[in-house]
C-alpha positions in Angstrom: 45.1 -24.0 17.6 41.6 -23.3 16.8 38.6 -25.7 17.3 36.1 -26.7 15.2 33.7 -24.2 16.1 35.9 -21.5 15.9 36.6 -22.4 12.3 33.2 -22.3 11.8 32.9 -18.8 13.1 35.7 -17.4 11.1 34.2 -18.7 7.8 31.1 -17.0 8.6 32.5 -13.9 9.3 34.2 -14.5 5.8 31.2 -14.3 4.2 29.6 -11.1 5.2 33.2 -9.3 5.0 32.7 -6.9 2.3 29.4 -5.5 4.4 30.9 -5.4 7.9 34.4 -5.2 8.9 34.9 -7.0 11.9 38.2 -6.9 14.2 38.5 -9.3 17.3 41.0 -9.3 20.2 40.1 -13.0 20.3 38.7 -15.2 17.9 37.4 -17.8 20.2 34.8 -14.8 21.4 32.5 -16.0 18.4 29.9 -18.5 19.1 27.9 -19.9 16.2 24.7 -17.8 17.3 26.6 -14.5 17.3 28.2 -15.3 13.8 24.5 -15.9 12.7 23.2 -13.0 13.9 26.3 -11.1 12.7 25.8 -12.3 9.4 21.7 -11.9 8.8 21.1 -8.6 11.2 24.1 -6.6 9.8 23.8 -7.7 6.3 24.2 -4.2 3.9 25.5 -2.0 6.6 28.2 -0.2 4.5 30.2 2.6 6.7 30.2 0.4 10.1 32.9 -2.1 11.4 32.6 -3.9 14.7 35.4 -4.1 17.0 36.2 -5.8 20.2 37.8 -4.2 22.7 38.0 -4.8 26.5 34.9 -7.2 26.7 33.0 -4.8 24.8 31.4 -4.9 21.2 31.9 -1.5 19.6 30.2 0.0 16.4 32.6 2.3 14.6 33.0 4.3 11.8 35.5 2.7 8.7 36.0 6.3 7.5 36.1 9.4 10.4 35.9 12.5 10.1 34.1 15.3 11.9 30.8 16.1 10.7 31.2 19.6 11.4 34.7 20.7 9.9 35.1 17.8 8.2 38.6 17.2 10.2 40.2 13.9 9.9 42.5 14.7 12.8 40.1 12.6 15.4 40.7 10.3 18.4 38.6 7.8 19.7 36.8 8.9 22.9 35.1 6.4 25.4 31.7 5.4 24.0 27.9 4.8 25.1 26.5 1.9 26.1 23.5 1.0 23.5 20.8 -1.7 23.7 19.9 -3.0 19.9 16.8 -6.0 19.4 17.5 -7.8 16.3 14.9 -10.8 15.0 17.4 -13.0 16.2 18.0 -11.6 19.6 19.0 -8.1 21.5 22.6 -7.3 21.4 24.6 -4.7 24.0 27.3 -2.4 22.3 29.0 0.5 22.8 28.8 2.9 19.9 32.4 4.4 19.8 32.5 8.9 20.2 35.4 10.5 19.1 36.9 13.8 19.8 38.2 16.2 17.0 41.2 18.4 17.2 40.2 20.4 14.2 39.3 24.3 15.1 35.5 24.9 16.0 33.8 28.2 16.2 33.2 28.8 20.0 30.6 26.8 21.3 30.4 24.4 19.0 31.1 21.0 20.5 33.9 18.7 19.3 32.3 15.4 20.3 30.2 12.9 18.5 29.8 9.4 18.1 29.7 6.8 15.3 26.4 7.2 13.0 24.3 4.1 13.3 21.2 5.9 11.4 22.1 2.4 8.7 21.2 -0.3 11.4 18.9 1.5 14.2 16.2 4.4 14.0 16.9 7.7 15.8 15.6 7.2 20.1 14.6 3.6 18.8 16.2 0.0 19.9 14.6 -1.7 17.4 16.8 -2.6 14.1 15.8 -2.0 10.9 16.2 -5.7 10.6 13.7 -6.3 13.2 11.1 -4.0 12.1 11.4 -5.3 8.3 10.9 -8.9 9.8 7.4 -7.8 11.6 6.4 -6.2 8.4 7.5 -9.2 6.3 5.7 -11.5 8.7 2.4 -10.0 8.7 2.5 -8.1 4.9 1.8 -11.4 2.9 -0.8 -13.3 5.3 -2.0 -10.2 7.3 -1.4 -12.3 10.3 -2.6 -10.8 13.7 0.0 -8.9 15.4 0.0 -11.9 18.8 0.8 -13.9 15.9 3.9 -12.3 14.9 4.9 -12.0 18.3 4.6 -15.4 19.1 6.7 -15.9 15.8 9.3 -13.7 17.2 9.5 -14.7 20.6 9.9 -18.3 19.5 13.6 -17.1 19.7 14.6 -17.5 23.5 16.6 -14.1 23.9 13.1 -12.3 22.8 10.4 -11.2 24.4 8.6 -9.3 21.7 5.0 -7.9 22.6 2.0 -7.7 20.6 1.7 -3.7 21.3 5.1 -3.5 20.0 4.5 -5.3 16.9 1.8 -2.9 16.8 3.4 0.3 17.1 5.7 -0.8 14.0 2.3 -1.7 12.2 1.2 1.9 13.0 4.5 3.6 11.9 3.5 3.0 8.8 3.9 5.9 5.8 1.6 5.5 2.6 4.3 3.7 0.2 2.3 5.4 -2.9 3.5 8.8 -3.8 0.9 11.2 -6.0 2.3 10.3 -9.6 4.0 13.2 -11.7 1.7 11.9 -14.3 -0.9 9.7 -15.5 -3.4 8.3 -17.6 -6.4 10.4 -17.1 -8.2 7.3 -17.2 -8.8 6.0 -13.3 -11.4 4.0 -11.3 -12.8 4.7 -7.8 -14.5 2.7 -5.2 -14.5 3.1 -1.3 -13.8 0.1 0.5 -15.5 -0.6 4.2 -14.2 -1.5 7.1 -14.3 -2.3 10.5 -13.7 0.4 13.4 -15.3 0.2 16.9 -17.3 -2.6 16.2 -19.2 -0.8 12.8 -18.5 0.1 9.5 -17.1 3.4 10.4 -13.7 3.3 8.0 -14.0 4.4 5.0 -11.0 3.7 2.5 -11.2 6.2 -1.0 -9.1 5.3 -3.4 -8.2 6.3 -7.1 -6.5 3.7 -9.8 -5.2 4.2 -12.9 -6.8 1.9 -15.0 -3.9 1.8 -17.2 -1.1 1.2 -15.1 -3.2 -0.6 -12.2 -1.7 1.7 -10.0 -2.7 3.5 -6.8 -3.0 7.4 -7.7 -4.4 8.5 -4.7 -6.0 7.5 -1.4 -7.3 8.3 1.7 -9.0 7.2 5.1 -12.4 8.8 6.3 -14.7 7.7 9.3 -18.2 8.0 6.6 -18.5 8.1 3.2 -20.2 11.4 3.0 -20.7 14.2 0.3 -18.1 16.4 2.4 -15.6 14.0 2.3 -16.2 12.8 -1.4 -15.8 16.5 -1.7 -12.8 17.0 -0.1 -11.0 14.0 -1.2 -11.4 14.9 -5.5 -10.5 18.4 -4.8 -7.2 17.4 -3.4 -6.5 15.1 -6.3 -7.8 16.9 -9.0 -4.8 19.4 -9.8 -2.4 17.0 -10.2 -4.8 14.9 -12.7 -4.8 16.1 -16.4 -7.6 18.0 -17.7 -9.4 15.5 -19.8 -9.8 12.5 -17.1 -12.6 9.9 -17.0 -13.7 7.4 -13.8 -15.2 4.5 -13.5 -17.3 4.3 -10.0 -21.1 2.2 -9.2 -24.2 3.8 -9.8 -23.9 5.4 -6.1 -25.8 8.8 -6.2 -23.1 11.1 -4.0 -20.4 10.3 -6.6 -22.1 12.3 -9.6 -21.6 15.9 -8.2 -18.2 15.9 -7.1 -17.1 14.3 -10.2 -18.8 16.7 -12.5 -17.4 19.7 -10.2 -13.8 18.7 -10.6 -13.7 17.8 -14.0 -14.1 14.1 -14.2 -16.2 12.3 -17.0 -18.1 9.4 -15.2 -18.3 5.9 -16.4 -20.6 4.0 -14.8 -20.0 0.7 -13.6 -21.7 -2.0 -16.0 -20.9 -4.8 -13.3 -23.5 -2.9 -10.8 -25.7 -1.6 -13.6 -28.6 -4.4 -14.0 -28.6 -4.4 -10.1 -28.7 -0.8 -9.6 -32.1 -0.6 -12.6 -33.5 -3.6 -10.3 -33.0 -2.0 -7.2 -34.1 1.5 -8.4 -37.4 0.3 -10.2 -38.5 -2.0 -7.2 -38.3 1.2 -5.3 -40.2 2.9 -7.7 -43.1 0.1 -7.9 -43.3 0.3 -4.3 -44.1 4.4 -4.3 -46.5 3.4 -7.4 -48.3 1.4 -5.0 -48.4 3.5 -2.0 -50.0 6.1 -4.1 -52.6 3.6 -5.1 -51.5 2.4 -8.3 -52.1 -1.1 -8.9 -49.6 -3.5 -11.0 -51.4 -7.0 -12.1 -49.3 -9.9 -12.8 -49.3 -8.6 -16.5 -48.1 -5.4 -15.8 -45.2 -7.5 -14.1 -44.8 -9.0 -17.2 -44.8 -5.9 -19.4 -42.6 -4.1 -16.8 -40.1 -7.0 -16.8 -40.0 -7.3 -20.7 -39.4 -3.4 -20.9 -36.7 -3.4 -17.9 -34.7 -5.9 -19.9 -34.9 -3.8 -23.3 -33.3 -1.2 -21.2 -30.7 -3.6 -19.4 -29.9 -5.1 -22.9 -29.3 -1.6 -24.2 -27.1 -0.8 -21.3 -24.8 -3.3 -21.8 -24.7 -3.0 -25.6 -21.3 -3.1 -26.7 -22.3 -0.9 -30.1 -22.8 2.7 -30.3 -25.2 2.2 -33.7 -27.3 0.2 -32.1 -27.6 1.5 -28.5 -28.6 4.7 -30.3 -31.5 3.0 -32.4 -32.4 0.9 -28.9 -32.7 4.7 -27.1 -34.8 6.2 -30.3 -37.5 3.3 -30.3 -38.0 3.8 -26.5 -38.5 7.6 -26.5 -40.1 7.3 -29.3 -42.9 5.0 -27.7 -42.5 6.4 -24.6 -46.0 6.9 -23.9 -46.8 2.9 -24.4 -44.3 2.1 -21.4 -45.6 1.3 -17.9 -45.9 4.2 -15.7 -43.0 2.1 -13.8 -40.6 2.4 -16.7 -41.4 5.7 -18.3 -40.1 6.6 -14.3 -37.1 4.9 -14.2 -36.2 6.4 -17.8 -36.9 9.9 -16.5 -35.1 9.2 -13.2 -32.5 7.1 -13.9 -31.8 6.3 -17.7 -31.9 9.7 -19.3 -29.9 11.7 -17.2 -27.0 9.7 -16.9 -27.2 8.2 -20.6 -23.8 9.5 -21.6 -22.3 8.2 -18.6 -22.7 4.4 -19.6 -20.4 4.6 -22.4 -17.9 6.3 -22.5 -15.8 3.1 -22.5 -17.1 2.8 -26.5 -15.6 6.5 -27.1 -12.6 6.9 -25.1 -10.0 4.2 -25.5 -8.7 2.9 -22.2 -12.0 3.8 -20.0 -12.6 0.9 -18.0 -16.3 -0.4 -18.2 -16.6 -2.0 -15.0 -14.7 -0.8 -11.7 -13.1 -4.5 -11.0 -9.8 -2.9 -10.8 -10.6 -0.9 -7.9 -12.0 -4.3 -6.5 -9.4 -6.5 -7.3 -6.9 -3.9 -5.3 -9.2 -3.8 -2.4 -9.4 -8.1 -2.4 -5.5 -7.8 -2.2 -4.8 -4.8 0.1 -7.8 -5.9 2.9 -9.5 -8.9 2.2 -13.0 -9.5 4.0 -11.9 -11.2 6.5 -9.4 -9.0 7.8 -11.2 -5.8 7.1 -13.8 -7.8 9.4 -11.9 -8.2 12.3 -10.1 -4.4 12.4 -10.5 -2.3 15.2 -9.8 1.3 15.0 -10.1 3.1 11.6 -5.7 3.7 11.8 -5.8 -0.1 11.9 -7.2 -0.5 8.6 -5.0 2.4 6.9 -1.8 0.8 8.4 -2.5 -2.7 7.3 -3.1 -1.2 3.9 -0.3 0.9 3.7 1.9 -2.1 5.0 0.5 -4.6 2.1 1.1 -2.2 -0.5 5.0 -1.4 0.7 5.1 -5.3 0.4 4.1 -5.7 -2.9 5.9 -2.6 -4.3 9.2 -4.5 -2.9 8.2 -7.5 -4.6 8.0 -6.0 -7.9 11.0 -4.3 -7.4 12.7 -7.4 -6.8 11.3 -9.0 -9.7 12.4 -6.3 -12.0 16.0 -6.0 -10.3 15.9 -10.1 -11.2 14.8 -9.8 -14.5 17.6 -7.2 -15.3 20.1 -9.9 -14.0 18.5 -12.7 -16.0 18.7 -10.3 -19.1 22.6 -9.2 -18.6 23.4 -12.8 -17.8 21.8 -14.2 -21.1 23.3 -11.0 -22.9 27.2 -12.3 -21.5 26.2 -15.7 -22.3 25.0 -15.1 -26.3 28.5 -12.6 -26.5 30.6 -15.3 -25.2 29.1 -17.9 -27.4 29.6 -15.4 -30.5 
């Protein structure tokens, strides 16, 4: 007669019978803890069954055939002992070995073993379930590796080092493939991260202004003209010929964007600050060269600067043309510092302030990129990074987590729509 513990274990095994076949010589072998591990850790495994023989847990294939010749004339041939670590603890298994009685070419082995690639990566003792637990503990709140290690080690059967957690994060690949098609309207920005105690890690990222998805990204040790050229050279062949990109007013961006066929929209959120900065530099140089700026001059400069900013932020092309014409017709009456600002900054880049008014879908600010950065690697996290690879992998981890959540949300919506459709048909 089965005791209450055995009855509990049998019910737990029934709940996961669709995903894992279990054959046992003695039901009393199962403990409550092992049943929980079995249900949580091997959920979703399709072609592996668990069998207990002579006190060992054997992982066997449900449908056995030779991977070389395809023959089903196969016999069991012992097993290889292997440790696999799950978030609930570690377990030793025997991986079932087989011998094929079919005809093989001379020298081609007839021995093979159960393929457990669904459970654990090759040459690793950490199961996919363990790896996903590490990722999902880190990704939502950007948890430090030691915090995640402590979380896993709450189980007495585990002793995970922070280095193991870090290795899993560092194994992340970029989950965002270059899209086969994109809108032709983009935003671009660079995220500065700490590395080696300095700002030595720079994440370049192009985001689609319409879909809000990452189009292309790469990490560099410096934000130089050469790295910018390399970045845009790599991505431009994959983008439409007619393409627009919203960026801040960094001077280094202009040359590579023009070289690779981007029409540049200057971020209007940064424009007033950039105008102020440039004008202050011009005024400083003007005074160094012997020019004098009286309080009256400062008032005139401020009024004329505000006219320029108002023109830049106006959302009517006809009104913009009228304001620009008025500035140019009265150019000689402008203060020399304002004249210099017009010559160096406003006139050469005039069209780049207003593409968003001429072409639908062009963003007037780079907010899309900035919001993406705030989610992928917030300020408090990017400041604690120690190496460039750490910043890169943390960003990829967050992207994978976000993509997974979007997929789950989409699947849930499809399921709800289907249930609603079925309910409506039943009602009819």
